[in-house]
N, C-alpha and C positions, 0 to 999 in steps of 0.2 A: 416645542418640547424642550425641557431642560436636560441636557446631556452630561452635566457635571457628575463625575464619578471618581471612585478611588483608583480604578485601573481602566485603561483603554486597551482593547485587544484588536489587532488588525490581522485578518486572515480569511481564507476562502473555504475551509473545510473543517474536519473533525478536531484538529488541534486547538483552534480557538474556542470551540464549544466545550471541550474537556477542561480547558483553563477556566472558562466562565463558570462551569459547575463547581470546580475546586474553590474558586474565589467566593462564589455565592455562599458555599457551605461555611466559609470563614466569616460570613457576615459583611463582606465587602460588596460595594456596588460596582458595576461594570458597564462600559459602553463598548459594543462590539461592532466594528466597521468591516464591511465586506465590499470590495470594488465590483463584484459581479452582481447581476440581478438575481441569480439562483445561488443558493448557498453551496451546492455541490456541483456547480457547473464545471469546475476544473477536474473533478473526479480524480484526485491525486493520491488516494489511499488504495493499497492493494490488500487482498484477503490474506496474504502470507508473504513470506520472503521468497522470491523466486529462486534464490541460490544458484543462478546461472554462473558458471565460471569456466568449466573445463573444456568446453567445445567452442569457446569464443574468446578472442582477445579483447582486452580493454574493459571487460565487465568485472566489477570489483570481486575479489576472490572470496571463496568460502573459508571460514576459520571455525575453530571449535566454539567460540562465543556465539556466532550467528546460529550454529546448529543447536546449541543449548537454548537459545531464545526461541527456537522454532518448536519447542516441545509444547504439547497441549496444556500441561500443568502450569507452565510459566505464563503462557498466553492468557489463561483464565485468571491468574493472579494479577496480571496487568489490566485486563479489561473489566473485570467485575467491580472493583471499587469505584471507578469513575462513572459507571452506568446507572441511571436511575430506575432500575428494574432488574428482572431476571436475565441472566446470560446463561443459556443452557449449553449442554455438551452432548456430543454424539461420537461413539467410537466403535461401531460394528456390533457391540453387545448392547441389547436393549436395556435402557435405564429403568430401574425399578422405581415405582412411585410416580407422582404427578410431574408433568413437564408442561411449561407454557409453550405451545407449538408456534405461537406468533412472535416469540422472543427471538433475538439474535442467537444463533448457534455457533459454538466453536467446535469444529469437527476434527477428529483425529484421523487423518488420511495418511496412508503410507506413500512414500516418495520412491519412484522407480526411475533411475537413470539407465538408459539403454544406448548401446552403440555397436557398430560392426568393426571396431578397430582394436579388438582385444581389450584386456583389462586396463593396462597403463594407468591413466590418471584416476580411474575408478578405485584402484587400490589405495591411492593417496586419500581419496574421499572416505574410503572404508576406515582408515586409521583415524582421520579427523572425527568421524561419527562415533567411533569407539571411545575416543578421548572425551567426547562431549556427553557420554553416558547413554548413547543409543545402542541398539543391538542390530547392526547392519548385516546383510547377507549378500554374498556374491551368487548371482544366478547365471545360467547359461541356456541358450537355445530356446526350447519350447517353454521352459520355466519363465522366461522373460515375456515371450509373446502372449502367453495365456493370461498374464496379469496386466499387460499394457492396455490402457483405456482405448477402446475403439478399434483394436487390432484383431481381425478375424483370421488369425493364423490357424491352419488346420493340418499342416504336415511338416515333418522335420526339414524338408528341402527349402522351406521358406525361412529357416532359422539358422542356416549355416553361418558360423562366426559371430552370432549374436551374443552379446554379453550384457549383464546388467548389475546394478547395485540397488538393493532394497533396504530402505530405512523406514521402519514402522512408526506410525503415530506422530507425524509432524502436523502442526495445526493449520487450519484455515478458518476464516470467520465470515459471517454474513455482514459485509461492510454496509450495504444499503440499509438493512434493519437497524444496525448499530448507530449509524449517523442520524437517521431519521428520529430515533428515540432520543438522542442527545438534543437535537434541534427543538423537538416538541417540548422537552423539559425546560430548556433555557427560555423559550418563548413564553412559557407559562409564568416564569418568575422574573423576567426582565423585559421592560418595554424598550430598552435602549439597544435594539438590534437594527442596524442601518445597512441595508443592501444598496448596491449601486452608489456607494459613496465615492465621490470624485474629488480631485484636487486636494488630496489629504496632505497636510503639512504640519510640522511641529512648530509650536509657538512656545514662548518662555514658560507658560504655566499650563500647557495642555496641547490639544490638537485642534486644527481648523479644517473643515471639509464642506463640500457642497452635497446637498441631498434634496431631491425634488425641487430643484431650481433655486434653493435658498442656501445662503452661507450660514454655517453654524460653527460655534466655538465651544468646545468642551473643556472645562477646567479639570485637570487630572491631579490627584493628590499623591498617589504612590508611584505612578509611572506607566509606561507603554510597553506592551509585548507585541512584537511583529513576528508572525509565524510565516517564515519565508518559504514559499513554494514558487515554481516557475512563473506563475501569474503575476507575482509581486516583484519580479526581478528588476524591471526598469525603475520602479519606485524606490526600492532599496538602494540600488547603485547610485541613483540621482541624489538621494538623501545623504549617502556616505560621501559623495563628491562635494556636495554643498557644505557639509559639516566638517570637511577635511578629516574624515575618519577612514582608517584603513580596514576594509572589510575582510572577513575570512571567506574565501571563495571556494565553491565546489569544483570538482574536476570537470564537471559539465552536466548537461541534461541528457539523461537516457530516454530515448523515445521508445515506446512500446506499442505494439499492435495487438488488440484483442479481438479475436474472431469468434462468432457464435455459429456453430455448424450443427447439422443433423447427422448423427453417426449412422453407419451402415449396420451396426450391431448394437445390442444392449450393452450399456457401460456399467461396470462395477463402480458404485459410488465411493468406495473407500480407497481409491488409488489416484495419485497424480503422477502422470508419466512425463519424462523429459527425454527428448531426442534432439541432439544438435541445438539449434536456437529455439526450438519449439517445446512448449509445455502444454499438456492437455489434461482435462479432468471433467467429470460429470457436472453439468451446470444445474445446480439446485439451490433452493433456499431451505432453511430449517433442516430437518432430518428426513431422509427418504422413508416413505411409508411401507416399502417392501412389497407393494401391490402393483403399482404402475411401473412399466418398463422405462428405464432411463435411456433416452437416445439423443438428448441435447448435450453437446460437447463444447466446452470453452477451450480456445487455443490462444495462448499468449506467446507472442514472438518478440525477442529482443531486437530493437532497431538500432540506429546509429547513436553515438555519443556526440552531441553538438556543443558548441561553445556556449557558455553561460549567458553571454550578452545577446544571443539570438533568441527571438521569439519562436517557440516550438511550431506555431502555425505557419511560420515562414519557411519551414523545412518540409520538403515533400516526403510524405509517407505513402505507403501502399504503392510503391513503384515496381519496376520489373523484378528487382531482387525479392520483394515481398511475395509476389505471385510465384516466382521460380522456387523459392523456399517452401511455400505452401504446397505446390504441386509435387515437389520431390518428397516431402513428408507424407502427404496423403496417398499418392499413387505408388511410390516406391517402398515406403515403410509400412503404412497401414494397409496398403493393397486395396483401397477403395476403388470402385469403378467410376464414380463421379463425386463431385463436391456440391453440396447444397448449403448455401450461406444464408443464415437467418439475420445476421447483422454484423457490424464491425465498428470499432471505435479506436481512437488513439489516446495514449496517455503520455505524459511527460513527468519524469521523476528525477530529482537531483541525485547525483552520486558524489560522495564526499571523500576526501583524503583522511578526515578526522577519525581517530580510533573510538570516538564516542565519549571521551572523558570531558570534552568541552562541548557544551550544547548551545552556547549563545555568545554573542559579542556585543559590546556597547555601541550604540548608534549616536546618541546625542552628546554634545559638549556644551557645558554651561547652560543647559536647559533642563527639561524634565528628564527623569531617569528613564532611559529607553534601551531596550535590548532586542536584537534580532535573533530569533530562535532557529537553529539549524535542525535538520531531521524532522521537519513538519510535514513531510510527505513520505510515501513508501509503505512498508508493511504496517498495518493498522495498529498492532500491539506495540510496535516501536514508537509510533506517533503518539499514542496515549501516554506511554511512559515518559517521553521527553516533554510533552505538554505539562504533565504534573510536576516534573522537576523544574521547569522554567518558572512556575509560580513561586516555588521556594527560593529561587535565585533572586526574584524581584523583591522579596521581603527583606 
């Protein structure tokens, strides 16, 4: 197969696919290299910005910009132009007219932070949310427990000292549907998608790689975009060292644990609850039909921040801290009598010191034009925005 193309893309997830769609629309040819067998094996995109910060040290802080980007209107503006089909929305109020219920949905869910330590930092978040154009509310006692997903509070005695901050209509998105739609579209329009590409290296006029036991060389006219996620860390750092380029490094890799549980009570689909290191929400795709009770709950827990040079799989997850936190949250806060676990998976996401004004850095010297794109993992709407900007930087 002839792999010569205008642009080479190296990545493991949605960012490289969004870039491919953007470049194909401009009439350019692309070769897309993925070191994994499965295109979404790394699973490095999140349905929303977790916005953890106030109950945990070393998690990047919330600011007004992040809160503005979490609005459903902005998320729809980011996600719709790059998707080859309908992206629907849901926000508690039934939408009039036709909707494609198999399309990816962007949902407007309220975010509820709860704690037993008084208002304190929740007041700071209240001010930030107001500055970002949201309409936050301070809640107390039963107002908090009645709205928190999966919490069967029934008396005031269970709510002594409970405080909460309510921010309405922050977005979350069907990541799986969105990514699969991108991949199907790119596969229909480009034959140059290579999974399990190994020994990838830059050569003066392109890239060289192994695929299916054969060595291939692709001549590249415009350049290479590398969408840096934890899976590509060793390759990126080795290339930078070989080419004597100084890379822009992230603070580290944040490990996340995502649990799928069965709730003891029916869950309101329009609320995402945060307590300590744990975030919970109704686990659904599309829009809720309003008929079937929802009792599957997703729980996302912030794990440790590890060194960029470490492979995430080399760091132990789901240790005693994981189960202690889970038990405290489930038994002491939600007041469940037992835990029923449907599944669990780990994720690794970069955290950056950058303010977002710089999204890439140059990799190659005296060779083809090559850039390493930061922010290629994390909240899906941010990944899409950065992938589209990176194509403009290459031209």
